[in-house]
PyMOL Python script that loads the backbone (N, CA, C, O; Angstrom):
from pymol import cmd

cmd.read_pdbstr("""\
ATOM      1  N   MET A   1     -37.956  64.742  93.301  1.00  0.00           N
ATOM      2  CA  MET A   1     -39.180  63.983  93.515  1.00  0.00           C
ATOM      3  C   MET A   1     -38.813  62.596  94.055  1.00  0.00           C
ATOM      4  O   MET A   1     -38.031  61.874  93.437  1.00  0.00           O
ATOM      5  N   PHE A   2     -39.368  62.236  95.187  1.00  0.00           N
ATOM      6  CA  PHE A   2     -39.132  60.928  95.778  1.00  0.00           C
ATOM      7  C   PHE A   2     -40.199  59.956  95.272  1.00  0.00           C
ATOM      8  O   PHE A   2     -41.376  60.298  95.162  1.00  0.00           O
ATOM      9  N   LYS A   3     -39.755  58.738  94.969  1.00  0.00           N
ATOM     10  CA  LYS A   3     -40.668  57.717  94.455  1.00  0.00           C
ATOM     11  C   LYS A   3     -40.609  56.482  95.331  1.00  0.00           C
ATOM     12  O   LYS A   3     -39.636  56.259  96.052  1.00  0.00           O
ATOM     13  N   GLN A   4     -41.661  55.684  95.259  1.00  0.00           N
ATOM     14  CA  GLN A   4     -41.713  54.430  95.998  1.00  0.00           C
ATOM     15  C   GLN A   4     -40.466  53.612  95.698  1.00  0.00           C
ATOM     16  O   GLN A   4     -40.101  53.433  94.536  1.00  0.00           O
ATOM     17  N   GLY A   5     -39.812  53.114  96.747  1.00  0.00           N
ATOM     18  CA  GLY A   5     -38.613  52.303  96.597  1.00  0.00           C
ATOM     19  C   GLY A   5     -37.310  53.079  96.720  1.00  0.00           C
ATOM     20  O   GLY A   5     -36.248  52.479  96.887  1.00  0.00           O
ATOM     21  N   ASP A   6     -37.378  54.415  96.640  1.00  0.00           N
ATOM     22  CA  ASP A   6     -36.162  55.214  96.814  1.00  0.00           C
ATOM     23  C   ASP A   6     -35.599  55.007  98.210  1.00  0.00           C
ATOM     24  O   ASP A   6     -36.344  54.852  99.177  1.00  0.00           O
ATOM     25  N   GLN A   7     -34.290  55.008  98.302  1.00  0.00           N
ATOM     26  CA  GLN A   7     -33.628  54.929  99.606  1.00  0.00           C
ATOM     27  C   GLN A   7     -33.125  56.321  99.964  1.00  0.00           C
ATOM     28  O   GLN A   7     -32.541  57.017  99.134  1.00  0.00           O
ATOM     29  N   VAL A   8     -33.362  56.716 101.217  1.00  0.00           N
ATOM     30  CA  VAL A   8     -33.062  58.073 101.659  1.00  0.00           C
ATOM     31  C   VAL A   8     -32.424  58.071 103.042  1.00  0.00           C
ATOM     32  O   VAL A   8     -32.479  57.078 103.767  1.00  0.00           O
ATOM     33  N   ILE A   9     -31.815  59.205 103.393  1.00  0.00           N
ATOM     34  CA  ILE A   9     -31.346  59.442 104.757  1.00  0.00           C
ATOM     35  C   ILE A   9     -31.989  60.733 105.244  1.00  0.00           C
ATOM     36  O   ILE A   9     -32.385  61.581 104.444  1.00  0.00           O
ATOM     37  N   ILE A  10     -32.088  60.873 106.558  1.00  0.00           N
ATOM     38  CA  ILE A  10     -32.659  62.064 107.182  1.00  0.00           C
ATOM     39  C   ILE A  10     -31.525  63.037 107.504  1.00  0.00           C
ATOM     40  O   ILE A  10     -30.480  62.632 108.013  1.00  0.00           O
ATOM     41  N   HIS A  11     -31.732  64.315 107.207  1.00  0.00           N
ATOM     42  CA  HIS A  11     -30.753  65.357 107.532  1.00  0.00           C
ATOM     43  C   HIS A  11     -31.467  66.580 108.103  1.00  0.00           C
ATOM     44  O   HIS A  11     -32.667  66.754 107.890  1.00  0.00           O
ATOM     45  N   THR A  12     -30.756  67.402 108.806  1.00  0.00           N
ATOM     46  CA  THR A  12     -31.213  68.685 109.373  1.00  0.00           C
ATOM     47  C   THR A  12     -32.562  68.629 110.099  1.00  0.00           C
ATOM     48  O   THR A  12     -33.275  69.630 110.155  1.00  0.00           O
ATOM     49  N   HIS A  13     -32.899  67.512 110.632  1.00  0.00           N
ATOM     50  CA  HIS A  13     -34.110  67.334 111.431  1.00  0.00           C
ATOM     51  C   HIS A  13     -33.658  66.888 112.812  1.00  0.00           C
ATOM     52  O   HIS A  13     -32.560  66.352 112.964  1.00  0.00           O
ATOM     53  N   ARG A  14     -34.482  67.102 113.805  1.00  0.00           N
ATOM     54  CA  ARG A  14     -34.077  66.702 115.163  1.00  0.00           C
ATOM     55  C   ARG A  14     -33.819  65.199 115.269  1.00  0.00           C
ATOM     56  O   ARG A  14     -33.105  64.764 116.173  1.00  0.00           O
ATOM     57  N   TYR A  15     -34.377  64.410 114.378  1.00  0.00           N
ATOM     58  CA  TYR A  15     -34.126  62.969 114.368  1.00  0.00           C
ATOM     59  C   TYR A  15     -32.834  62.603 113.643  1.00  0.00           C
ATOM     60  O   TYR A  15     -32.428  61.442 113.682  1.00  0.00           O
ATOM     61  N   ALA A  16     -32.184  63.547 112.991  1.00  0.00           N
ATOM     62  CA  ALA A  16     -31.000  63.253 112.177  1.00  0.00           C
ATOM     63  C   ALA A  16     -29.898  62.589 112.991  1.00  0.00           C
ATOM     64  O   ALA A  16     -29.265  61.652 112.506  1.00  0.00           O
ATOM     65  N   THR A  17     -29.653  63.047 114.207  1.00  0.00           N
ATOM     66  CA  THR A  17     -28.602  62.429 115.020  1.00  0.00           C
ATOM     67  C   THR A  17     -29.043  61.053 115.530  1.00  0.00           C
ATOM     68  O   THR A  17     -28.220  60.146 115.654  1.00  0.00           O
ATOM     69  N   LEU A  18     -30.315  60.897 115.819  1.00  0.00           N
ATOM     70  CA  LEU A  18     -30.846  59.615 116.279  1.00  0.00           C
ATOM     71  C   LEU A  18     -30.700  58.529 115.204  1.00  0.00           C
ATOM     72  O   LEU A  18     -30.384  57.378 115.508  1.00  0.00           O
ATOM     73  N   TYR A  19     -30.934  58.909 113.960  1.00  0.00           N
ATOM     74  CA  TYR A  19     -30.895  57.946 112.852  1.00  0.00           C
ATOM     75  C   TYR A  19     -29.676  58.134 111.953  1.00  0.00           C
ATOM     76  O   TYR A  19     -29.719  57.788 110.773  1.00  0.00           O
ATOM     77  N   LYS A  20     -28.601  58.673 112.496  1.00  0.00           N
ATOM     78  CA  LYS A  20     -27.385  58.910 111.712  1.00  0.00           C
ATOM     79  C   LYS A  20     -26.890  57.597 111.101  1.00  0.00           C
ATOM     80  O   LYS A  20     -26.702  56.606 111.808  1.00  0.00           O
ATOM     81  N   GLY A  21     -26.684  57.601 109.794  1.00  0.00           N
ATOM     82  CA  GLY A  21     -26.208  56.414 109.083  1.00  0.00           C
ATOM     83  C   GLY A  21     -27.299  55.433 108.701  1.00  0.00           C
ATOM     84  O   GLY A  21     -27.015  54.466 107.994  1.00  0.00           O
ATOM     85  N   LYS A  22     -28.530  55.638 109.135  1.00  0.00           N
ATOM     86  CA  LYS A  22     -29.649  54.729 108.835  1.00  0.00           C
ATOM     87  C   LYS A  22     -30.241  55.075 107.472  1.00  0.00           C
ATOM     88  O   LYS A  22     -30.478  56.243 107.164  1.00  0.00           O
ATOM     89  N   ILE A  23     -30.469  54.069 106.681  1.00  0.00           N
ATOM     90  CA  ILE A  23     -31.084  54.245 105.367  1.00  0.00           C
ATOM     91  C   ILE A  23     -32.543  53.816 105.455  1.00  0.00           C
ATOM     92  O   ILE A  23     -32.860  52.746 105.975  1.00  0.00           O
ATOM     93  N   PHE A  24     -33.422  54.665 104.941  1.00  0.00           N
ATOM     94  CA  PHE A  24     -34.861  54.425 104.947  1.00  0.00           C
ATOM     95  C   PHE A  24     -35.349  54.184 103.521  1.00  0.00           C
ATOM     96  O   PHE A  24     -34.710  54.601 102.556  1.00  0.00           O
ATOM     97  N   THR A  25     -36.487  53.507 103.403  1.00  0.00           N
ATOM     98  CA  THR A  25     -37.089  53.214 102.105  1.00  0.00           C
ATOM     99  C   THR A  25     -38.446  53.898 102.005  1.00  0.00           C
ATOM    100  O   THR A  25     -39.270  53.799 102.914  1.00  0.00           O
ATOM    101  N   CYS A  26     -38.671  54.593 100.890  1.00  0.00           N
ATOM    102  CA  CYS A  26     -39.959  55.249 100.661  1.00  0.00           C
ATOM    103  C   CYS A  26     -41.008  54.206 100.287  1.00  0.00           C
ATOM    104  O   CYS A  26     -40.803  53.409  99.372  1.00  0.00           O
ATOM    105  N   LEU A  27     -42.127  54.217 100.997  1.00  0.00           N
ATOM    106  CA  LEU A  27     -43.226  53.290 100.690  1.00  0.00           C
ATOM    107  C   LEU A  27     -44.219  53.879  99.693  1.00  0.00           C
ATOM    108  O   LEU A  27     -45.077  53.166  99.172  1.00  0.00           O
ATOM    109  N   ALA A  28     -44.103  55.173  99.430  1.00  0.00           N
ATOM    110  CA  ALA A  28     -45.048  55.840  98.529  1.00  0.00           C
ATOM    111  C   ALA A  28     -44.329  56.947  97.772  1.00  0.00           C
ATOM    112  O   ALA A  28     -43.276  57.422  98.198  1.00  0.00           O
ATOM    113  N   ASN A  29     -44.897  57.346  96.664  1.00  0.00           N
ATOM    114  CA  ASN A  29     -44.389  58.493  95.943  1.00  0.00           C
ATOM    115  C   ASN A  29     -44.614  59.757  96.773  1.00  0.00           C
ATOM    116  O   ASN A  29     -45.518  59.819  97.607  1.00  0.00           O
ATOM    117  N   GLU A  30     -43.785  60.743  96.529  1.00  0.00           N
ATOM    118  CA  GLU A  30     -43.914  62.034  97.218  1.00  0.00           C
ATOM    119  C   GLU A  30     -45.278  62.652  96.916  1.00  0.00           C
ATOM    120  O   GLU A  30     -45.761  62.596  95.785  1.00  0.00           O
ATOM    121  N   LYS A  31     -45.891  63.240  97.940  1.00  0.00           N
ATOM    122  CA  LYS A  31     -47.197  63.897  97.789  1.00  0.00           C
ATOM    123  C   LYS A  31     -47.138  65.290  98.392  1.00  0.00           C
ATOM    124  O   LYS A  31     -46.356  65.554  99.306  1.00  0.00           O
ATOM    125  N   LYS A  32     -47.968  66.169  97.872  1.00  0.00           N
ATOM    126  CA  LYS A  32     -48.042  67.539  98.392  1.00  0.00           C
ATOM    127  C   LYS A  32     -48.790  67.560  99.714  1.00  0.00           C
ATOM    128  O   LYS A  32     -49.842  66.935  99.853  1.00  0.00           O
ATOM    129  N   TRP A  33     -48.247  68.276 100.676  1.00  0.00           N
ATOM    130  CA  TRP A  33     -48.910  68.510 101.955  1.00  0.00           C
ATOM    131  C   TRP A  33     -49.706  69.800 101.857  1.00  0.00           C
ATOM    132  O   TRP A  33     -50.879  69.863 102.225  1.00  0.00           O
ATOM    133  N   ASP A  34     -49.026  70.837 101.345  1.00  0.00           N
ATOM    134  CA  ASP A  34     -49.649  72.139 101.082  1.00  0.00           C
ATOM    135  C   ASP A  34     -48.835  72.810  99.980  1.00  0.00           C
ATOM    136  O   ASP A  34     -48.098  72.127  99.269  1.00  0.00           O
ATOM    137  N   GLU A  35     -48.946  74.105  99.823  1.00  0.00           N
ATOM    138  CA  GLU A  35     -48.238  74.809  98.755  1.00  0.00           C
ATOM    139  C   GLU A  35     -46.718  74.733  98.883  1.00  0.00           C
ATOM    140  O   GLU A  35     -46.014  74.789  97.875  1.00  0.00           O
ATOM    141  N   GLU A  36     -46.202  74.608 100.108  1.00  0.00           N
ATOM    142  CA  GLU A  36     -44.764  74.658 100.327  1.00  0.00           C
ATOM    143  C   GLU A  36     -44.132  73.336 100.744  1.00  0.00           C
ATOM    144  O   GLU A  36     -42.921  73.162 100.603  1.00  0.00           O
ATOM    145  N   GLU A  37     -44.914  72.420 101.243  1.00  0.00           N
ATOM    146  CA  GLU A  37     -44.368  71.168 101.804  1.00  0.00           C
ATOM    147  C   GLU A  37     -44.841  69.941 101.026  1.00  0.00           C
ATOM    148  O   GLU A  37     -45.950  69.898 100.493  1.00  0.00           O
ATOM    149  N   SER A  38     -43.949  68.941 100.983  1.00  0.00           N
ATOM    150  CA  SER A  38     -44.272  67.627 100.431  1.00  0.00           C
ATOM    151  C   SER A  38     -43.842  66.580 101.448  1.00  0.00           C
ATOM    152  O   SER A  38     -43.028  66.856 102.329  1.00  0.00           O
ATOM    153  N   TYR A  39     -44.394  65.382 101.322  1.00  0.00           N
ATOM    154  CA  TYR A  39     -44.043  64.305 102.241  1.00  0.00           C
ATOM    155  C   TYR A  39     -44.032  62.969 101.515  1.00  0.00           C
ATOM    156  O   TYR A  39     -44.547  62.836 100.404  1.00  0.00           O
ATOM    157  N   THR A  40     -43.433  61.989 102.169  1.00  0.00           N
ATOM    158  CA  THR A  40     -43.479  60.607 101.708  1.00  0.00           C
ATOM    159  C   THR A  40     -43.601  59.719 102.945  1.00  0.00           C
ATOM    160  O   THR A  40     -43.473  60.204 104.070  1.00  0.00           O
ATOM    161  N   ILE A  41     -43.842  58.449 102.749  1.00  0.00           N
ATOM    162  CA  ILE A  41     -43.959  57.489 103.843  1.00  0.00           C
ATOM    163  C   ILE A  41     -42.653  56.697 103.926  1.00  0.00           C
ATOM    164  O   ILE A  41     -42.186  56.157 102.922  1.00  0.00           O
ATOM    165  N   LEU A  42     -42.067  56.628 105.123  1.00  0.00           N
ATOM    166  CA  LEU A  42     -40.829  55.879 105.310  1.00  0.00           C
ATOM    167  C   LEU A  42     -41.128  54.546 105.993  1.00  0.00           C
ATOM    168  O   LEU A  42     -41.704  54.507 107.080  1.00  0.00           O
ATOM    169  N   LYS A  43     -40.733  53.473 105.349  1.00  0.00           N
ATOM    170  CA  LYS A  43     -41.033  52.103 105.786  1.00  0.00           C
ATOM    171  C   LYS A  43     -40.524  51.805 107.197  1.00  0.00           C
ATOM    172  O   LYS A  43     -41.240  51.196 107.992  1.00  0.00           O
ATOM    173  N   GLU A  44     -39.316  52.220 107.514  1.00  0.00           N
ATOM    174  CA  GLU A  44     -38.679  51.831 108.766  1.00  0.00           C
ATOM    175  C   GLU A  44     -39.153  52.640 109.979  1.00  0.00           C
ATOM    176  O   GLU A  44     -38.674  52.415 111.090  1.00  0.00           O
ATOM    177  N   LEU A  45     -40.061  53.550 109.788  1.00  0.00           N
ATOM    178  CA  LEU A  45     -40.581  54.354 110.909  1.00  0.00           C
ATOM    179  C   LEU A  45     -41.955  53.860 111.344  1.00  0.00           C
ATOM    180  O   LEU A  45     -42.939  54.595 111.256  1.00  0.00           O
ATOM    181  N   GLY A  46     -42.024  52.648 111.801  1.00  0.00           N
ATOM    182  CA  GLY A  46     -43.292  52.095 112.278  1.00  0.00           C
ATOM    183  C   GLY A  46     -43.734  50.909 111.465  1.00  0.00           C
ATOM    184  O   GLY A  46     -43.204  50.642 110.386  1.00  0.00           O
ATOM    185  N   GLN A  47     -44.705  50.202 111.988  1.00  0.00           N
ATOM    186  CA  GLN A  47     -45.181  48.970 111.358  1.00  0.00           C
ATOM    187  C   GLN A  47     -45.701  49.216 109.941  1.00  0.00           C
ATOM    188  O   GLN A  47     -45.398  48.448 109.028  1.00  0.00           O
ATOM    189  N   ASP A  48     -46.472  50.269 109.754  1.00  0.00           N
ATOM    190  CA  ASP A  48     -47.020  50.596 108.433  1.00  0.00           C
ATOM    191  C   ASP A  48     -46.337  51.813 107.825  1.00  0.00           C
ATOM    192  O   ASP A  48     -46.833  52.386 106.855  1.00  0.00           O
ATOM    193  N   GLY A  49     -45.200  52.209 108.392  1.00  0.00           N
ATOM    194  CA  GLY A  49     -44.502  53.387 107.915  1.00  0.00           C
ATOM    195  C   GLY A  49     -45.056  54.643 108.560  1.00  0.00           C
ATOM    196  O   GLY A  49     -46.079  54.605 109.244  1.00  0.00           O
ATOM    197  N   LYS A  50     -44.380  55.742 108.340  1.00  0.00           N
ATOM    198  CA  LYS A  50     -44.793  57.017 108.910  1.00  0.00           C
ATOM    199  C   LYS A  50     -44.432  58.112 107.927  1.00  0.00           C
ATOM    200  O   LYS A  50     -43.391  58.056 107.273  1.00  0.00           O
ATOM    201  N   SER A  51     -45.300  59.111 107.828  1.00  0.00           N
ATOM    202  CA  SER A  51     -45.021  60.204 106.901  1.00  0.00           C
ATOM    203  C   SER A  51     -43.871  61.065 107.412  1.00  0.00           C
ATOM    204  O   SER A  51     -43.659  61.197 108.617  1.00  0.00           O
ATOM    205  N   PHE A  52     -43.134  61.648 106.464  1.00  0.00           N
ATOM    206  CA  PHE A  52     -41.985  62.470 106.814  1.00  0.00           C
ATOM    207  C   PHE A  52     -41.829  63.526 105.728  1.00  0.00           C
ATOM    208  O   PHE A  52     -41.897  63.214 104.539  1.00  0.00           O
ATOM    209  N   PHE A  53     -41.618  64.785 106.137  1.00  0.00           N
ATOM    210  CA  PHE A  53     -41.454  65.867 105.171  1.00  0.00           C
ATOM    211  C   PHE A  53     -40.187  65.658 104.344  1.00  0.00           C
ATOM    212  O   PHE A  53     -39.123  65.366 104.890  1.00  0.00           O
ATOM    213  N   THR A  54     -40.307  65.809 103.039  1.00  0.00           N
ATOM    214  CA  THR A  54     -39.200  65.524 102.134  1.00  0.00           C
ATOM    215  C   THR A  54     -38.070  66.548 102.222  1.00  0.00           C
ATOM    216  O   THR A  54     -36.954  66.250 101.798  1.00  0.00           O
ATOM    217  N   ARG A  55     -38.314  67.713 102.744  1.00  0.00           N
ATOM    218  CA  ARG A  55     -37.225  68.698 102.842  1.00  0.00           C
ATOM    219  C   ARG A  55     -36.121  68.227 103.786  1.00  0.00           C
ATOM    220  O   ARG A  55     -35.014  68.766 103.764  1.00  0.00           O
ATOM    221  N   TYR A  56     -36.418  67.223 104.615  1.00  0.00           N
ATOM    222  CA  TYR A  56     -35.421  66.668 105.530  1.00  0.00           C
ATOM    223  C   TYR A  56     -34.775  65.383 104.999  1.00  0.00           C
ATOM    224  O   TYR A  56     -34.043  64.714 105.728  1.00  0.00           O
ATOM    225  N   LEU A  57     -35.042  65.037 103.740  1.00  0.00           N
ATOM    226  CA  LEU A  57     -34.554  63.778 103.174  1.00  0.00           C
ATOM    227  C   LEU A  57     -33.614  64.008 101.998  1.00  0.00           C
ATOM    228  O   LEU A  57     -33.753  64.976 101.251  1.00  0.00           O
ATOM    229  N   THR A  58     -32.653  63.095 101.850  1.00  0.00           N
ATOM    230  CA  THR A  58     -31.750  63.089 100.708  1.00  0.00           C
ATOM    231  C   THR A  58     -31.679  61.671 100.177  1.00  0.00           C
ATOM    232  O   THR A  58     -31.564  60.718 100.948  1.00  0.00           O
ATOM    233  N   LYS A  59     -31.748  61.529  98.859  1.00  0.00           N
ATOM    234  CA  LYS A  59     -31.617  60.203  98.252  1.00  0.00           C
ATOM    235  C   LYS A  59     -30.207  59.688  98.450  1.00  0.00           C
ATOM    236  O   LYS A  59     -29.239  60.449  98.431  1.00  0.00           O
ATOM    237  N   VAL A  60     -30.109  58.377  98.640  1.00  0.00           N
ATOM    238  CA  VAL A  60     -28.800  57.737  98.813  1.00  0.00           C
ATOM    239  C   VAL A  60     -28.246  57.392  97.448  1.00  0.00           C
ATOM    240  O   VAL A  60     -27.149  56.843  97.348  1.00  0.00           O
TER     241      VAL A  60
END
""", "prot")
cmd.dss("prot")
cmd.show_as("cartoon", "prot")
cmd.util.cbc("prot")
cmd.orient("prot")
């Protein structure tokens, strides 16, 4: 479960090579998208953050 303030990295996503070594900060607690997917908001992906599926994230 990802929580606000957690630091994460992106893996196994097409953006993984673009952001290799970059640490992101969760702006919100993890939320359910549907029965199989969850997401959180990453601070460094835009002015107000951007949602990102948690299956592509690992806590640092």
